[in-house]
N, C-alpha and C positions, 0 to 999 in steps of 0.2 A: 497413556493419559489423554488420548483423543476424546474430545467431548463434542456433543451435538449442540451444546449451548455456546454462544459466542463468548470469547474471553473479554473482548472489549468492542465498543461500538461508539460511533459519533455521527452526527448529522449536521448539515449546513444547507441553507438556501442560498443559491447563487443566481444573480441576475444575468443569466445566459441560458441558451438552449441546451438540452441534454446532449445534442450532437456536438456542440462546441466544447462542452466540459469533457465529454467522453474522449475526444481527441487528446486531451491532456492526461486524464487518469489512465488511459490505456497505453501510455508510453512511459515505462519506468525510467527511461533516460531523461525525461522531462520532469517527472514527479520527484526525482531526487532533489530538485531545487526547492521543493516545498516540505520535504520530509525532515524529521528531527533526528532519527538514528541513522538512516541510510545516507551515506555521503558520496557514494560512487556506484554507478551501474554500468555493466558492460553486456552488450548483447552477445549471445552465443549462437552460432549457426546462421543460416541465411534467412530464416523466417522473420517477417516483420513483427514488431512488438505486440500488435493486437491480433495475433493469429494463435488459435488454440494449438498447443504443442510448442510454441516458441519458448526459448530458454534464455535466461539472463542470470548474471552473477551480481549479487549485491554486496558491497563492502559497508559495514556498519561500524558505529562507534558509540561508546558511552564513556565519557571522560577519557582516560588514557587507554582504555580497552578497545581493541579492534578485532573484528571477526568477519568472515566471508560466508555467504550462503549461496546456494544454487536454487533457482526458481523456474517453474514451468507454468505457462499460461494454461488454465483449465476451462475458462469461459471467456468469450469475447463476442458480446452482442452489442453492436454499435448503438450508442445512445441509450443503452439500458443497463448493461452489466459487464464488468471486467473483473476476473478473479485469477489468482495464481496460488500455487502451493510452494512452500519453502522447505528445503532440506539442507542438512549440513553437506559439505563437500564429499563426505564419505557416506552419504545416502540415508542418514537418520532423519526422519520427518520432524519438522519443527512447527510449522503453522500454515494456515490458509488465510489469505487476504482477499477481500472482495469490496468492490465499489458498485453500489446500486444507484442508478439515476432514474428519476421520475419527473415528469413535467409538473410545474407548480406555477400557474398563471403565466406570466411572460418569462419566467425563469425555470429553475429546476431545483429539486432537492437531491443532495448527494449524501448517501450513507456509506461510511467506511466501517468495515467489520473485520475482526480477526478472530480466528479459532486456534486453539492449541492442539497440535497433533503429536507432540513429543512423547516418546515412551517414558514411563515413570522413572526408569533407571537413569535416564539422561538428564532429568531435572537438576540435580546437584551440579552436574557438569555445565549445563547451560547457565546456571547462576554464576559459577566460577568464571566462565568465558565472558559473559556480558556484564557481570557485576550488578545484576538486577535481581534481587530476591522477590520483588512483587511485580511480576510481568504484567498482570492484569491492570494495575494502576499505571505502570509505565506506558503500556499500549493505549490506555484511555487518554492519558495526557498527550502522547505523541499524535494520536488521531486528531485530537482537538487542535493541536498546533498545525498539523498538515492541512486540515480542512480550512482553517483560518487563513493560512498563507495562500492556498489555492483560490479561495474566495477573493481575497484582496488582489491577487494577480489578475484574475479574470475580470473583475469589476473595474479595476483601475485601467486595464487595457481597453475595456469597452468605453469608458468615459473618455479616454485619450483619443480613441479613434473617432468619436463623435464630434470632437472640437476641431 
């Protein structure tokens, strides 16, 4: 069920440089503070978070449901793009996530996008595990929440450091 069309996307303008925002979005152990579904991230291996090939494990939740995924960084272009692919612990592909950053005046625009990579036969299993029958709507809402929290964090921190 891999699609070339995004499953969900969202965008926000942040009053900070792409380089500053990239330092956050390229570190999943930091982004966990802003995410809605992911509540714990653990790096695997020795590579830093913003290194192509780096791996990390994400623990997710939806109500009482909990599940773990394994992730591999596929793109890491400082100040521009950070992307990773998500699999089940037993190597079934799930999704791809990407953060694109571009300058916008004195700040930047951040676009977060997800693609579905799951095989059709795994969809009912994924719904049972996550409790989410409408993954597109859930990801759209979660992206909006994540980007809103990221924006608030960066802009509050910037205002605080100026005073």
